[in-house]
Steps between C-alpha positions, in 0.01 A plus 500: 500500500695540179303573176501251220743565227365620174399215261572521128213537253410132424411606150796727404482461124128557451414849361329747731243565245319180589367691789212331685580165351856515641370605845260198495789267408713635784195457735448137388885432539474620862196263570693194437556488876211490744474832714604319817795345331606852364467654840709213656769536227518882554539463866771232462691703244475815724655310782782400270558851373504636863750226606732599221474867595568415860821309391617764266439287186460732205290266283197311596383484145691338342633314790815287509474137594739581809265761625187278467677205672607727783136634525366149535755413774409817688130418471562140618704633803198726574285189539310513159387160378624346172148527359510881561846521348369312193232767456763783543695337210186475286442870553853600428495283184165657386621857529833418328303342219261801474804734483658293224796398707666146549360326804772440761261259671589211251882514589652204669623713789139611587353152451776343719430757773142430506557121511745543783234710693234237431738224626598687810164639626258243331199556283214376720208744482368656814136389486217705638218344705187402314169664608310186556113475493483512873725792510295696251171420686656626830624814320150572380345431831696773675497751210324835605174584324646821358551628145851387522401172665253425221765561242756279674255219549396499135868515390615216717200271427522567133869468492487164684198347316650591159861413585588836357849636483492856661576663157194339366284603791580876465452483120133384525226735390136481584433402145719183557255365745165332437280353780340172411290242695803308635731785559703735277646470148823720510697595176877515563609710198875473556718311738862393566460194269282699246716800419337531156153542641313207365286508819323226688171459707504326830217405736493611864268304722250644771590428851281406790712635782693778320358571151706691238183597312322654785818675621567648154137622458514665840829683426389625157161610640656679803769667273254600238730339228312410180785492242880523478747360748356239741742573796595859575680687784300651776633835647503584879196702441322184369493622141535248219778557252474457125825319468555132546655353803868404457638155521692609811164599665364152452800363689456761781130414540564124523774568759277726704214247505749221595632713784137563617441122556831467684717363219852622421439758225864468376439138380206608270518673162293598199543145377352344821138510368589315187714244663248464788226415256715234325624341822143493649347358179766233487453412862126472425556239237448727190612370153819662392342570166216677668743706701667601173165621367499757770874579546570498116833334555644366187725237667381214716843478647456849653165386669660176631683710769162609648370149497808362664491764769138415579570120508852498650397270792234304313588126455852589626757221461592524860156492641482237784879434500569655835 
């Protein structure tokens, strides 16, 4: 894949004699975006650069509005969703700003092209299936009692019971977990809606059929993990790595466990544990405010979708009409 173009120094007028302070400032400037966002932006921009090279376009940075509009059209013809194209544009805009160039993403030609794509192909999201409480209990029941099985059970149960995003799950350390009488107190140090790291503490309840507290204790004991990353990769030789699991690994584990109980793995994703908890809790009559305590949603409107999905047939206006 094509390399990223060189980015101009974001502090071109600052004297080099500032040394370590200048390096720290550059490091802080780079930290304005979450690591996952930076990786996604880098991938998106590389795809744009590679497309330009394949088309014989000499300049991807700065890019012309015509080039960018043609790129969007090509991506749409290749089946990319408008949401993906929106992220591609955000990445291209970001790299242009870093390089100090005008952003072609703001031109009317580019905006009109994206509007036309949205109108032509629609903007409805492809929703992944929630891993409901009954799914999770079935997954745990058939999970092998191996080192990998213990890790996967702990990950799925904790991810479900805490309504965690997959990025939050892999960021957890042993020090973030405290076992108490009723379950676990878990510190979430940073999240999608808390980019500045204010942090929050949530409660994870014990379970009677499938208990996240017991599963986590068994995994840590078997793996000999006393500090550092909570969930780690396991080699084919059954050795525990020192690094964290990736967000992609969380999705792969959920898909594999769904497949094991006869579900279509393609309909599940890393978000399935979070959406499964919320859908199951709503179906069980949980208060939307108590759901927010766990999920840390800032908007009630976002949660309404989960409640509506769980009650779509409840008190239906057409009940008894036919």
